[in-house]
C-alpha positions in Angstrom: 29.3 3.9 -1.3 30.1 7.5 -0.8 28.9 10.0 -3.3 31.4 12.1 -5.2 31.0 15.8 -4.9 30.0 18.0 -7.8 29.6 21.8 -7.8 26.6 22.0 -10.3 23.9 20.0 -11.9 25.7 20.0 -15.3 28.7 18.2 -13.8 26.3 15.8 -11.9 24.5 15.0 -15.1 27.6 14.4 -17.1 28.9 12.0 -14.4 26.2 9.5 -15.4 24.1 10.2 -12.3 20.7 8.4 -12.4 18.0 10.2 -10.4 15.7 8.0 -8.3 12.6 8.4 -6.5 12.5 7.6 -2.8 10.7 4.3 -3.7 13.3 3.4 -6.1 16.1 4.3 -3.9 14.9 2.1 -1.0 14.1 -0.8 -3.4 17.7 -0.6 -4.9 19.1 -0.6 -1.4 17.2 -3.6 -0.4 18.2 -5.6 -3.4 21.8 -4.6 -3.1 22.1 -5.4 0.7 20.2 -8.7 0.3 22.6 -9.9 -2.4 25.6 -8.7 -0.4 24.4 -10.7 2.7 23.6 -13.8 0.7 27.0 -13.8 -1.0 28.5 -14.4 2.4 26.6 -17.7 2.7 23.5 -16.7 4.7 20.1 -18.1 3.7 17.3 -15.8 2.6 15.7 -15.9 6.0 18.8 -15.1 7.7 19.6 -12.3 5.3 16.1 -10.7 5.8 16.6 -10.9 9.6 20.0 -9.2 9.2 18.4 -6.4 7.4 16.4 -5.7 10.6 18.7 -6.6 13.4 16.7 -4.8 16.0 13.3 -6.6 15.4 12.3 -10.2 15.6 9.6 -11.0 13.1 8.2 -14.1 11.3 9.8 -14.8 7.9 6.5 -14.3 6.0 6.0 -10.8 7.3 9.6 -9.8 6.3 9.2 -11.6 3.0 5.9 -9.7 2.2 7.3 -6.4 3.4 10.4 -6.5 1.4 8.5 -7.6 -1.7 6.1 -4.7 -1.3 8.8 -2.1 -0.8 10.8 -3.5 -3.8 7.6 -3.3 -5.8 7.2 0.4 -4.9 4.4 0.2 -2.5 3.6 2.4 0.6 2.9 0.1 3.6 0.3 -0.4 6.3 1.4 -2.7 9.1 -1.6 -3.7 11.2 -2.2 -6.2 14.0 -2.4 -6.6 17.7 -0.6 -4.2 20.0 3.0 -5.0 20.8 3.9 -7.2 17.9 6.9 -5.0 16.8 5.1 -2.9 14.1 6.5 0.4 15.1 10.0 -1.1 15.7 9.9 -2.6 12.2 9.0 0.8 10.8 11.9 2.6 12.6 14.2 -0.1 11.3 13.4 0.7 7.7 14.8 4.2 8.3 18.1 2.7 9.3 18.0 0.7 6.1 17.2 3.8 3.9 20.3 5.3 2.1 21.1 8.7 3.7 23.4 10.4 1.3 21.7 12.2 -1.6 22.3 15.1 -4.0 20.1 18.1 -3.5 19.8 21.6 -5.0 21.8 23.8 -2.6 19.4 26.3 -0.9 16.2 24.3 -1.8 13.7 24.4 1.1 12.6 20.8 0.4 15.9 19.2 -0.9 14.9 19.0 -4.6 16.9 16.4 -6.7 18.9 18.5 -9.1 17.5 16.4 -12.0 14.0 17.7 -11.1 15.3 21.1 -12.2 17.1 20.3 -15.4 15.8 16.9 -16.6 12.4 17.1 -18.4 11.8 13.3 -18.0 12.5 13.2 -14.3 10.8 16.5 -13.7 7.6 14.9 -15.1 7.7 12.4 -12.4 8.9 14.6 -9.5 8.5 18.2 -10.3 10.8 20.7 -8.6 9.6 23.2 -5.9 8.3 26.8 -6.7 11.4 28.2 -5.1 13.7 26.4 -7.6 11.4 27.3 -10.5 11.7 30.9 -9.6 15.4 30.8 -9.1 16.3 28.9 -12.3 13.5 29.4 -14.7 13.1 32.0 -17.3 11.0 35.0 -16.3 7.5 35.5 -17.6 7.4 31.9 -19.1 6.2 28.6 -17.8 8.9 26.7 -16.2 10.7 24.4 -18.6 13.5 22.2 -17.3 15.0 21.9 -20.7 15.7 25.7 -20.8 17.5 25.8 -17.4 21.2 26.4 -17.5 22.4 23.4 -15.6 25.7 24.9 -14.8 23.9 27.6 -12.7 22.2 25.0 -10.5 24.3 24.5 -7.4 24.6 21.0 -6.1 25.6 19.6 -2.7 25.5 16.3 -0.8 23.3 16.1 2.3 22.7 13.4 4.8 19.0 12.9 5.3 17.9 13.2 8.9 14.9 13.9 11.0 13.1 16.9 9.6 15.0 16.6 6.4 14.1 13.3 4.7 12.5 11.7 7.7 9.3 12.7 9.5 7.1 11.0 12.1 3.6 11.5 13.2 1.7 9.9 16.1 -1.8 9.6 15.1 -4.4 11.5 17.2 -7.4 13.7 16.7 -5.1 16.7 17.2 -3.0 16.3 14.1 -4.5 18.7 11.7 -4.0 19.0 8.0 -1.7 22.0 8.5 0.6 19.7 10.5 1.2 17.7 7.4 1.1 20.4 4.7 2.9 23.1 6.5 2.1 26.8 6.1 3.2 30.0 4.3 4.3 32.5 7.0 2.4 35.6 5.9 4.4 37.8 8.2 7.7 36.6 6.6 6.0 37.1 3.2 5.2 40.6 4.0 8.6 41.3 5.3 10.5 39.6 2.3 8.0 40.3 -0.4 8.9 37.2 -2.4 6.5 34.3 -2.1 9.0 31.9 -3.7 11.7 32.5 -1.0 12.5 29.5 1.0 12.3 31.6 4.2 8.5 32.1 3.7 7.7 28.3 3.7 7.4 26.5 7.1 7.5 22.8 5.8 4.9 20.4 7.3 5.7 16.7 8.0 5.1 15.6 4.4 7.5 18.1 3.0 10.0 17.2 5.7 9.7 13.7 4.5 10.6 14.5 0.8 13.3 12.2 -0.6 13.0 9.9 2.3 10.5 8.2 4.7 7.2 9.3 6.2 6.1 7.2 9.3 2.7 7.4 10.8 2.0 5.4 14.0 -1.7 4.6 14.4 -2.8 6.2 11.1 -6.5 5.3 11.8 -6.5 7.9 14.7 -5.8 10.8 12.2 -8.8 13.0 11.4 -10.5 12.5 8.1 -9.2 15.8 6.7 -5.7 15.0 7.7 -5.9 11.5 6.1 -7.1 13.2 2.8 -4.0 15.4 2.7 -1.9 12.2 3.0 -3.9 10.6 0.3 -3.2 13.5 -2.1 0.5 13.2 -1.4 0.5 9.5 -2.1 -1.5 9.9 -5.2 0.3 12.9 -6.8 3.6 13.2 -4.9 2.8 16.8 -4.1 1.5 18.9 -1.3 -0.1 22.4 -1.1 0.8 24.3 2.1 -1.8 26.2 3.9 -2.3 29.8 2.7 -0.3 29.0 -0.5 -1.3 28.8 -4.2 1.8 26.8 -4.9 2.4 23.0 -4.8 5.6 21.4 -3.5 7.1 18.0 -4.2 6.5 15.3 -1.6 8.2 12.1 -2.9 8.6 9.7 0.0 7.9 6.1 1.1 5.0 6.0 3.7 5.2 3.4 6.5 2.0 3.4 8.6 0.8 1.3 11.4 -2.6 0.5 12.9 -4.1 -1.7 15.6 -7.0 -3.9 14.8 -9.6 -1.6 16.5 -8.8 1.4 14.3 -8.7 -0.2 10.9 -12.2 0.9 10.0 -11.3 4.4 10.8 -8.8 4.5 7.9 -10.2 6.3 4.9 -10.9 3.7 2.2 -9.3 5.5 -0.6 -6.1 6.0 1.5 -6.1 2.4 2.6 -6.2 1.5 -1.1 -2.9 3.2 -1.6 -1.2 1.2 1.1 0.0 -2.3 0.9 -1.6 -4.0 4.0 0.5 -6.4 6.0 -0.8 -8.2 9.0 1.7 -8.5 11.7 0.6 -11.2 14.3 2.3 -12.4 17.4 5.2 -14.7 16.7 4.1 -18.4 17.2 7.7 -19.8 17.4 8.8 -20.0 21.0 12.5 -19.7 20.3 11.9 -16.6 18.2 10.0 -15.0 21.1 12.8 -16.0 23.4 15.2 -14.1 21.1 13.3 -11.0 21.5 14.9 -10.6 25.0 18.4 -10.9 23.5 17.7 -8.4 20.7 16.0 -5.8 23.0 18.5 -6.2 25.9 21.5 -6.9 23.7 22.0 -10.3 25.5 22.6 -8.8 29.0 20.4 -8.0 31.9 23.2 -6.4 33.9 25.2 -7.5 36.9 22.7 -10.2 38.0 22.6 -13.8 36.9 19.3 -14.6 35.2 18.7 -18.3 34.7 17.6 -19.4 31.2 14.8 -21.5 32.5 13.2 -18.4 34.1 13.6 -16.4 30.9 11.9 -19.3 28.8 9.2 -19.4 31.6 8.5 -15.7 31.2 8.1 -16.1 27.4 5.7 -19.1 28.0 3.6 -17.1 30.4 3.0 -14.4 27.7 2.4 -16.9 25.0 -0.1 -18.7 27.2 -2.0 -15.4 27.6 -2.1 -14.9 23.8 -3.5 -18.4 23.3 -6.4 -17.5 25.6 -7.5 -14.7 23.2 -9.2 -12.8 26.0 -11.4 -10.2 24.2 -11.0 -7.4 26.9 -9.7 -4.1 25.5 -8.2 -3.1 28.8 -6.1 -6.3 28.7 -5.0 -6.1 25.0 -1.4 -5.1 26.0 -0.8 -8.0 28.3 0.2 -10.3 25.4 2.6 -7.8 23.9 6.3 -8.2 23.3 6.8 -5.4 25.7 5.4 -7.5 28.4 8.0 -10.2 27.8 10.7 -7.5 28.3 9.0 -6.1 31.3 8.9 -9.6 33.1 12.7 -9.6 32.6 13.5 -6.1 33.7 11.1 -6.2 36.7 12.5 -9.5 37.9 16.0 -8.0 37.8 14.7 -4.9 39.7 13.1 -7.0 42.4 16.4 -9.1 42.9 18.5 -5.8 42.9 16.2 -4.4 45.7 16.7 -7.6 47.7 20.6 -7.4 47.1 20.4 -10.9 45.4 23.5 -11.9 43.3 21.1 -13.7 40.9 17.4 -13.6 40.0 15.7 -15.9 42.6 12.4 -17.7 41.8 10.7 -15.3 44.3 11.8 -12.2 42.5 11.1 -13.8 39.2 7.5 -14.6 40.2 7.0 -11.0 41.5 8.4 -9.7 38.2 6.1 -11.7 36.1 3.0 -10.7 38.2 4.0 -7.0 38.2 4.7 -6.9 34.5 1.3 -8.6 33.6 -0.7 -6.4 36.2 1.2 -3.3 35.0 -0.2 -3.7 31.5 -3.8 -3.5 32.6 -5.3 -0.1 31.3 -7.2 1.6 34.2 -10.8 2.2 32.9 -12.7 2.7 36.3 -12.4 1.0 39.6 -14.7 -1.9 39.1 -13.4 -2.7 35.6 -9.8 -2.5 36.8 -10.5 -5.0 39.8 -12.3 -7.5 37.5 -9.4 -7.4 35.1 -7.0 -7.8 38.0 -8.9 -10.9 39.0 -8.8 -12.3 35.6 -5.0 -12.1 35.5 -4.7 -13.5 39.0 -6.6 -16.5 38.1 -4.6 -16.9 34.9 -1.3 -16.7 36.7 -2.5 -19.3 39.4 -3.3 -21.7 36.6 -0.2 -21.1 34.3 2.8 -20.0 36.4 3.9 -23.5 37.4 3.0 -24.9 33.8 5.2 -22.3 32.2 8.1 -23.1 34.5 7.6 -26.8 33.7 7.6 -26.2 30.0 10.8 -24.0 30.4 12.5 -26.8 32.3 11.6 -29.2 29.5 13.0 -27.0 26.7 16.2 -26.6 28.8 16.7 -30.1 30.0 15.4 -32.0 26.8 17.8 -30.0 24.6 20.7 -31.4 26.8 19.0 -34.9 26.9 18.6 -35.3 23.2 21.8 -33.6 22.1 24.3 -34.6 24.8 22.9 -37.8 26.4 21.6 -39.3 23.1 18.0 -39.5 24.6 19.3 -42.2 27.1 16.8 -42.4 30.0 19.2 -44.4 32.1 22.0 -41.9 31.8 19.5 -39.1 32.5 18.1 -40.7 35.5 21.6 -41.5 36.9 22.7 -37.8 36.3 19.4 -36.7 38.0 20.2 -38.7 41.1 23.6 -36.9 41.3 21.8 -33.5 41.2 20.0 -34.3 44.5 22.9 -33.0 46.5 22.4 -29.6 44.9 25.5 -29.7 42.8 26.6 -31.3 39.5 28.7 -34.4 39.5 32.2 -34.2 38.1 33.3 -36.4 35.3 31.4 -38.3 32.6 27.9 -37.0 31.9 28.3 -34.5 34.8 31.0 -32.7 32.8 28.8 -32.7 29.7 26.0 -31.0 31.7 28.4 -28.4 33.2 29.7 -27.6 29.7 26.0 -27.3 28.4 25.0 -25.0 31.2 28.0 -22.6 30.9 27.3 -22.5 27.1 23.6 -22.2 27.4 23.4 -19.4 30.2 23.7 -16.0 28.4 22.9 -13.7 31.2 25.6 -14.7 33.5 25.9 -11.5 35.5 28.9 -11.2 37.9 28.7 -14.8 39.3 31.5 -17.2 39.0 31.2 -20.4 37.0 30.8 -22.7 40.1 28.1 -20.4 41.5 26.1 -20.5 38.2 26.4 -24.3 38.1 25.3 -24.6 41.6 22.2 -22.4 41.1 21.2 -24.3 38.0 21.7 -27.6 39.8 19.2 -26.5 42.4 16.6 -25.4 39.8 17.0 -28.7 37.9 16.7 -30.7 41.0 13.4 -29.2 41.8 12.0 -30.5 38.6 10.7 -34.0 37.4 10.6 -36.1 34.3 14.3 -36.3 33.5 13.5 -38.9 30.9 12.1 -36.2 28.7 10.4 -38.4 26.1 9.1 -35.4 24.1 9.5 -31.7 24.1 
């Protein structure tokens, strides 16, 4: 719902406006949107997924995340590389309400109630600039003494640098990057330490009223982590070279891989609700990552569903190995699943193929997995390359077989009523490289055209012919179990 415009804080207060912290604002939005979606008939699990349409995540993770946010917690998402932690953090920004009331001219977007309301000011104090502008000279700032009609109000849309800030954890992120600094040259020029022109807001002040995201928080230097800790404890920040403190009310969403957990300052970690984000175990959810990331299309080429399932099975098989080699940690990531798809398409495009052939698919899988090896010296790279080569030799055909079983068994159980005799008769008809017309053949044709999502520019008969060839190369059409 769009906010109504008011010219000053008195009008805003008289309208019944309820000031909220960033935590409260996000919690209310989550509750409201969940209720709105569930009212349309969606289940709780479906509703949670619809809150994060760009990320595929296990129900338990989303459930715990939403509970922590509604409960007013800051978040640490930790787990293996490539499980969707950063993507989930970014999606929270899409969920965050963007329209807010601010004091016009405030360098950190103070809520007007921080200036005029003693109760809210005790929670989130206004900035020194607003204290100087609206307070009574030579007395301590007292919100109850402020003339609310003199506090100008405007509506702003939070955006990057103004309600959202992001930091990539590294040893080069110093405390000043988070706190900001007072520009002493500007101070000398202007002569007023409370002027908004003197302050150069750091990342924490840029996040005021919104979201602060830190990717790989364990890689931040200890001094920088301590600055963040102060902001989480007291909702204030003291810029470098300043004697004044500024409000820093935000929701912190941080991530970490498993190796860097011990590098997170213990008091800081205590301020974060820790949520473990593991690889998704459900195959069909992993399959849906492709559709979510590529929006259901791989471009002009036809990409058979069996190959997409096989690509997912390959990465899942690697995860099951639990190979403890740091240079290979990225091989099992969600990004690898997507790489197998895009690289297979690339190889087919270079060969001028109208569809992704098995040869191009095999090259794409190999390229994607090998491309995830971190180079750590010649001998190490060659050993890791050999590990992956042996893995592919032992798992490529198995992944393809499992993909066929998912594809065919779905049809076998749903459309053929698990009838072995009907399945075998239909399989014999596929030996010609085409799908028989009439009877169960029509059921299979309908199933294929409905199942194949990445149709490219092929005509229906070309798609059916291609799938018939793939199915004909497989065995076990009885499909006793998935």
